[in-house]
C-alpha positions in Angstrom: 126.3 39.9 43.3 122.8 41.1 42.5 120.9 43.9 44.3 117.1 44.0 44.3 114.5 46.0 46.2 112.2 44.2 48.6 108.9 45.0 50.3 108.8 46.8 53.7 106.1 45.0 55.6 108.3 44.9 58.7 109.9 48.3 58.4 107.0 49.9 60.3 108.6 48.3 63.5 112.1 48.3 62.2 112.7 52.0 61.8 111.0 54.8 63.7 114.1 57.0 63.3 117.7 56.5 62.4 119.0 56.8 65.9 116.5 54.5 67.4 117.7 50.9 68.1 115.4 48.1 67.1 114.9 44.6 68.5 113.8 43.4 65.1 117.2 42.5 63.5 117.4 42.3 59.7 117.6 38.9 57.9 120.9 37.9 56.3 121.7 39.9 53.2 119.2 42.7 53.8 120.4 46.3 53.7 118.6 49.4 54.8 120.0 52.7 53.5 118.9 55.5 55.8 118.9 59.3 55.4 117.5 61.9 57.7 117.3 65.7 58.1 116.3 67.5 61.2 115.9 71.1 62.5 116.4 72.0 66.1 115.3 75.1 68.0 115.5 76.2 71.6 115.1 79.5 73.5 115.2 78.0 77.0 117.3 75.5 79.0 117.5 73.3 82.1 120.5 74.1 84.3 121.6 72.5 87.6 118.4 73.0 89.6 114.9 74.3 89.0 112.4 74.3 86.1 113.0 75.3 82.5 114.2 78.9 82.1 114.8 81.3 79.2 118.3 81.6 77.7 119.8 84.9 79.0 120.1 87.9 76.8 117.3 86.8 74.5 119.4 83.8 73.4 118.2 81.3 70.8 119.8 78.0 69.7 119.3 76.8 66.1 120.7 73.6 64.5 120.3 71.4 61.5 121.6 68.0 60.7 121.8 65.7 57.8 122.5 62.1 58.8 123.5 59.2 56.5 123.2 55.6 57.8 122.9 52.0 57.0 121.9 48.7 58.6 123.0 45.3 57.3 121.8 41.8 58.3 124.9 39.6 58.6 122.9 36.6 59.8 119.2 36.2 60.5 120.0 37.1 64.2 122.9 39.5 63.9 123.1 42.9 62.2 125.5 45.9 62.0 124.7 49.6 61.8 126.6 52.8 61.1 125.6 56.5 60.8 127.3 59.8 60.5 125.8 63.3 60.9 126.7 66.6 59.2 125.7 69.5 61.5 125.3 73.2 61.4 124.8 75.0 64.8 124.2 78.6 65.7 123.6 80.5 69.0 122.4 84.1 69.0 122.1 86.5 71.9 122.3 90.2 72.7 125.8 91.6 73.4 126.4 92.8 76.9 128.9 95.0 78.8 129.7 93.0 82.0 132.6 94.8 83.5 132.3 98.3 82.1 135.1 100.1 80.3 138.7 100.8 81.2 138.5 104.4 80.0 136.2 107.1 78.6 136.7 106.5 74.9 134.2 104.7 72.6 136.9 102.2 71.8 137.4 101.4 75.4 133.7 100.4 75.7 133.7 98.5 72.5 136.7 96.5 73.5 134.8 95.2 76.6 131.5 94.2 74.9 130.9 90.4 75.4 129.1 88.7 72.5 128.1 85.1 73.2 126.8 84.5 69.7 128.6 81.6 67.9 128.3 79.5 64.7 129.8 76.0 64.2 129.5 73.3 61.5 131.0 70.1 60.4 130.9 66.3 60.9 129.5 65.1 64.2 129.9 61.8 66.1 130.4 58.5 64.2 127.9 55.9 65.5 128.6 52.2 65.1 126.4 49.4 66.6 126.0 45.7 66.5 122.8 43.8 67.6 122.2 40.1 68.3 118.7 38.7 68.7 118.7 36.5 71.8 115.1 35.3 71.8 112.2 35.1 69.4 108.6 34.5 70.3 105.6 36.6 71.4 108.3 39.1 72.4 111.7 39.6 70.8 114.8 40.2 73.0 117.9 41.6 71.4 121.3 42.8 72.8 123.0 45.9 71.5 126.6 47.2 71.7 127.1 50.8 70.5 130.1 53.0 70.0 129.9 56.8 69.6 133.2 58.3 68.5 134.2 62.0 67.9 135.6 63.0 64.5 138.1 65.6 65.6 135.9 68.7 66.2 136.5 71.1 69.1 135.0 70.0 72.4 132.8 72.0 74.8 134.1 74.4 77.4 132.9 76.9 80.0 131.7 80.4 79.0 135.2 81.7 78.9 137.2 78.5 78.2 138.3 75.4 80.1 140.4 77.5 82.6 139.8 78.4 85.4 138.0 75.2 86.3 136.5 76.2 89.7 134.2 79.0 90.7 136.8 80.1 93.3 139.5 80.5 90.7 137.1 82.3 88.3 136.0 84.8 91.0 139.6 85.6 92.0 140.6 86.3 88.4 137.4 87.7 86.9 139.0 90.8 85.5 141.4 88.7 83.4 138.9 86.0 82.5 135.8 87.9 81.4 137.1 89.2 78.1 135.6 89.1 74.5 138.6 87.2 73.2 138.1 84.4 75.8 134.5 83.5 74.8 134.1 79.8 74.0 131.1 78.2 75.5 129.6 74.8 74.3 128.1 75.4 70.9 130.0 72.4 69.6 129.2 69.4 67.4 129.3 67.0 70.5 131.1 66.3 73.7 134.3 65.2 71.9 134.7 62.0 73.9 134.1 58.3 73.3 131.0 56.5 74.5 130.6 52.7 74.8 127.0 51.5 75.6 125.3 48.2 76.1 121.5 47.8 76.0 118.8 45.2 76.1 115.9 45.7 73.7 112.5 44.2 73.8 109.7 44.4 71.2 106.4 42.9 70.1 104.1 43.3 67.1 100.4 42.4 67.3 97.8 41.2 64.8 96.0 44.5 65.3 98.9 46.4 63.6 100.2 47.8 66.8 103.8 47.5 68.0 105.6 48.1 71.3 109.3 48.2 72.0 111.5 49.3 75.0 115.1 49.4 75.9 117.3 49.8 78.9 121.1 50.2 79.0 124.2 51.7 80.4 126.4 54.2 78.7 130.1 54.1 79.7 131.4 57.6 78.8 135.1 58.0 78.6 137.2 61.1 78.4 136.0 62.5 81.7 132.3 62.4 81.0 129.8 61.1 83.5 128.3 57.6 82.8 124.6 57.4 82.1 121.6 55.0 82.6 119.6 54.8 79.4 116.0 53.8 78.8 113.4 54.3 76.1 109.9 53.1 75.1 108.0 53.5 71.8 104.6 52.3 70.7 102.6 52.7 67.5 99.6 51.6 65.5 99.2 51.0 61.8 96.4 52.8 60.0 95.6 50.9 56.8 98.4 49.3 54.8 100.6 52.4 54.3 100.6 54.5 57.4 101.8 54.0 61.0 101.5 56.5 63.9 104.0 56.2 66.8 104.9 58.0 70.0 107.4 57.5 72.8 110.2 58.9 75.0 113.8 58.3 76.0 115.7 59.1 79.2 119.4 59.6 79.8 120.4 60.0 83.4 123.9 60.6 84.6 125.2 58.6 87.5 128.5 60.4 87.8 129.4 64.1 88.0 131.9 64.2 85.2 135.0 66.3 84.9 135.1 70.1 85.0 135.5 71.8 81.6 135.5 75.3 83.0 133.0 77.7 84.5 129.7 78.6 83.0 128.3 82.1 83.8 124.5 81.7 84.3 122.1 84.6 84.7 120.3 85.1 88.1 117.4 86.6 86.1 117.6 85.3 82.5 114.9 87.8 81.4 116.8 90.9 82.4 117.7 93.0 79.3 121.4 93.5 78.4 121.4 97.2 79.3 120.3 96.4 82.9 123.1 93.9 83.8 125.2 96.5 85.6 128.4 94.6 86.0 128.4 91.0 87.4 125.4 91.4 89.7 123.1 89.3 87.5 125.6 86.6 87.0 126.0 83.3 88.9 129.2 81.3 88.0 128.9 77.5 88.2 131.4 74.8 87.4 130.4 73.2 84.1 130.9 69.4 84.0 130.7 66.8 81.3 127.4 65.3 82.5 123.9 65.8 81.3 120.4 64.4 82.0 117.5 64.6 79.5 114.0 63.3 79.1 112.7 63.6 75.5 109.2 62.8 74.3 107.6 62.9 70.9 105.9 61.1 68.1 105.3 61.0 64.4 104.2 58.9 61.4 105.8 56.6 58.9 104.4 56.5 55.4 105.0 53.7 52.9 105.4 55.4 49.5 106.6 52.4 47.5 107.5 48.7 47.6 110.8 49.5 49.2 110.6 53.1 50.5 109.3 54.7 53.6 109.2 58.3 54.9 109.4 59.1 58.6 108.2 62.5 59.9 108.6 63.2 63.6 108.7 65.7 66.4 110.5 65.5 69.7 111.0 67.9 72.7 113.2 67.8 75.7 110.8 68.3 78.6 113.2 67.8 81.5 117.0 67.7 82.0 120.1 69.1 83.5 122.7 71.2 81.6 120.7 70.7 78.5 118.6 73.0 76.2 114.8 72.5 76.0 115.2 71.6 72.3 112.3 71.2 69.8 113.3 68.9 67.0 111.4 68.3 63.7 112.8 65.5 61.5 112.2 63.9 58.1 113.8 60.6 57.3 113.9 58.2 54.3 114.5 54.4 54.4 115.3 52.3 51.3 115.4 48.5 51.6 117.6 46.4 49.4 118.4 42.7 49.4 121.9 41.6 48.5 121.9 38.2 46.8 124.6 36.2 45.0 
């Protein structure tokens, strides 16, 4: 078998991001090798209700990911995709004394200091997808089935673990639960559960160099997580022969509450400094469930740097959601096209 590089005249519409599904399926024997690096930062969040608010105790979330992926055309209408991320996550906040001490000694105070800062790293969720082009014409229509599978990392939990699971049980046992050795929270590599999603993708490319694509789907989330409705839209315009500018957004909306994974302790006033907490008066315990909503918008550019190579630089921000951080993401990706021939 012989491998040779090919031109990327269609990759402007094929690949605005590794995680973005495309209605333009690859022809038989064509392979795209994809690599991407992103940096995430957040100092605010969306909780159950209300607008975005600061993380309590001057909290900040930082993450980086390196993702390897590939797409392969099996026939001219059917393709397969796989990707796997390697992630490093960190959450930093001020330590706080919620319950006071059990004595007058310094050790007694130190033993009751709660520090929510955490660091985690490892392999994230494996993504596998298959796409079949149903219709070709002025618009392309393609169906997609996707599987997201955990790789054995620790799953998320409430601020002090998965038990107790209700606010009532938490309140009745607060002295036993709110301890430094019980801090867990949800700084994890994913939700540690299996997703099966089906989507319908639509796309069009125009003589002016513009493209438009959209998708709608349903995400069946197993392992106690709430199912989601999915939708996205992207559009772009070529500038000359080597540059494309694009923008768009994506929405995930939960249609089920999801199972409880413990109790999260949210701050009534997230801007209150640690020294003014004064026990539990600034804390509002809520049941944490495996269900999130998010609306993310952004844009970027794709630059053709060779006959078979393109670079994608993008920015995205979560502008609305529930039980999700208001994350800013900067990403850089590389696509290399190869043709497999006998």
